N, C-alpha and C positions, 0 to 999 in steps of 0.2 A: 601617550603620543601615538602608539600603534593603533589604539582604538579609533582615534580621530582620523587616522589615515585610512582605516578600513571603511568607516561610515561616511558616506556622502563624498567620496573622493572626487567625483566629477564636479560637484558643486564647489568644493574647495578649490579645484583647479580654475574654474571660471572666475571665482572671486580673486584668486591670485593674479590671473592675467589682467584683471581690472585694476588691481592695486597691489603690486608685489612688495614694495618696501617704501618707507617714507623717504623721499628724496630730500637732499640737503640744499639743492640749488636748482636754478632753471636748466642748467646743462644736464643734470641728472634726470630731471623730469622729461626733458626732450628725448634723452636716450631711452628711458623707460617706455615712453610712448611709442618710439620707433620699434623697439624690440617687441612690445605687446602686439602692435599692429602686424608685424611680420609673422609672429607665431600664430596669430589668429588667421591670417591669410593662408598659412601653410598647414593649418591644423590637421587636415585630412590628406595631406600630400606626402607625409614622411613614410617612405618605404625603404627598400634597399638596406635592411639591417639596422635601421635607426631605433632608438629607444622610444617607448610610448611616452606621452605627455606626463603622465603621473610620475614616471621614473625620472624624467627630466627635472621635475619640480623637487623630487627628493635630492637629486644631486645639487641643485641650487641651495636647498635648505642646509645641506651638510657643509657646503663651502661658507655660506654666510654665518651660520651658527658658530662655527669654529674659527672664523676669521682667516681662513686659508688664503694664501697669496701666490704660492708657487705650485702650479698644477701641471700635471701631465696626463694626456689622454692617449691611450693606445687603441687605435681603431676609430678613425674619424667618421667613416661612412660619408654621408652627405651633410653632416654638420648639426643635426638636431641636438644631440647631447652636448656638443661643444658650445652651442649657443646658450644653453641653460647654465653651463659651468662658467663661461665667459661673462654672462650677465651678472652672475654672483660675484665674480672677480672684479667687475666694475664697481661693486659696492665696497670691496675690501682693499682695492688698490693693487690687485694682482694681475697675473698674466698666465695664459694657458699655452703650453706646447702640445700640439696634437699631431698624430702621425697616422698616415694611411699609405698603403702600397699601391692602391689602384688609382691610376691617373684620372680616370673619368670621375670617380667619386671625389677625389681630391679637388679637382677644378670646380665641381659643383658646390662642394663645401665652402671653398674660398669665396665663391660668388654669394652664397647664402650668408656668410659671415659679414660681408660688406653690406649687403642689403639690410641686414638686421642692425647695422650700425656698430658692430662689435669688432671690426677688423683690427683696431688698435690694441685690443686685449688678447689677440690670438697670434701665435707663431705656428702657422700650419706648414707641415713638412711632408713632402712626397718621398717616402723612403720605406725600406724593409725594416719593420720594427724589430725583427730578430737581430738585426745588425746594429740599428741605431740606438735602441733603448740601453743596451749595456754600455754604449759609448757616452751617453749623456752624463754630464758631471753632477747635475742637481745643485743644491739639495732641493727636494720637493716636500710639500706638506700635504698634498692631495694627489692621488693617482687613480684614474678610472680606466679599467681594462674591459674592452669590448671588442676583441679581435678573434683570432683563431683559438678555439676553445682548448685544444690539446696543448697549447703553449702557455696557458695562464700561469702555471707553476713556474715556468722559466722566466716569464715576465716578472713575477713576484720576487723571485730570487735576485733578479737584476736590479730591482728598485729598492728593495728593503734596506740595503746599506746606505742609500741616498735619501731615505725617508726620515724626516725629523721626528723626534719624540713628540707624541700627541697627534701625529699625522695619520692619515687614513688611506687605505687602499680599498677602493670600491670596485666591484666586478659585476658584470651583467650576465644573465642567464645562469645563475647559480641557485640551486634548489636543495632543500633539506630532503633527506631520505624518507621514504614512506613505505611502510610495510616491509622493511628490510631491503628494499630496492636501493640501488646506488643512486647518487646524485645525478641529475639530468644534464643533458646537453654536452657531455664530455668534459665537465668541469669538476668531476668528483675528486680527482687527485688534488686539484687546487684547493677545494674546500677542506679536505682532510689535512692538507699541508698547513693551511692558515689556522685551522682550528686547533692544531696541536703545537703551533709555534709558540714558544714560551714568552715571546716579546709582544704578542698581540692578543686582543680581545675581539673575537669574530662572531658575527651574528648575521642572520638573513632578515631583511626588512619585508614587511607586507607590501608587495609590489606586483605589478602585472608581469614584469619581465625577470623576476628573480634577482634581486639586487642584494649582494652581500657587502658588508662593511667590516674591515679589519683595522682597528685603531691601535697604533703603536704605543705601548705603555711608556709613560714618562720616565719611569725607572726600569730599564731593560736589563735582562740577564747578560752578563759578559761571557 
């Protein structure tokens, strides 16, 4: 699978936008068309700390492949990653809670979610994730972290008890060490924490933005 992601990623993405998944009815087809059109229109407009398209597709694939339905995103930005996650959740019958502290980004994200036709699948919250995430009851089966890098480990510690067995914590801007250098973007402590955690299998996918995935083992250590 990794080889296919590395080779011809741009062509794969274009094909994906043309035909993401087999729709079951006219309502699904209409939503797919609306989301595809919005993503195509916005393809070169995502800035302000959004994920690249290829990483959005990876998030979509993770959710659909595993049938996740209870998702949490820490760091909404203006909504690009949230659109990919929520689009996947529209296939699995799930919903996304997404959190951002910046009011401008939050409002822009909400508008983007509505324009993409995915508002019903997203609970967008304007809040300080440092305070809100520990208070969320869960449970979750998918968590995506893309916020303040030096707080990644704290976010992970807050959500691990609420993550179902078989669930996934994905995180952006996480890179493997090279030549003995530490992991980039201030996420080194997080990567080391997740890699050494006995209840998780952690790896870094081939992606433009450094996307790590940590899957919670179905039989975890007590």
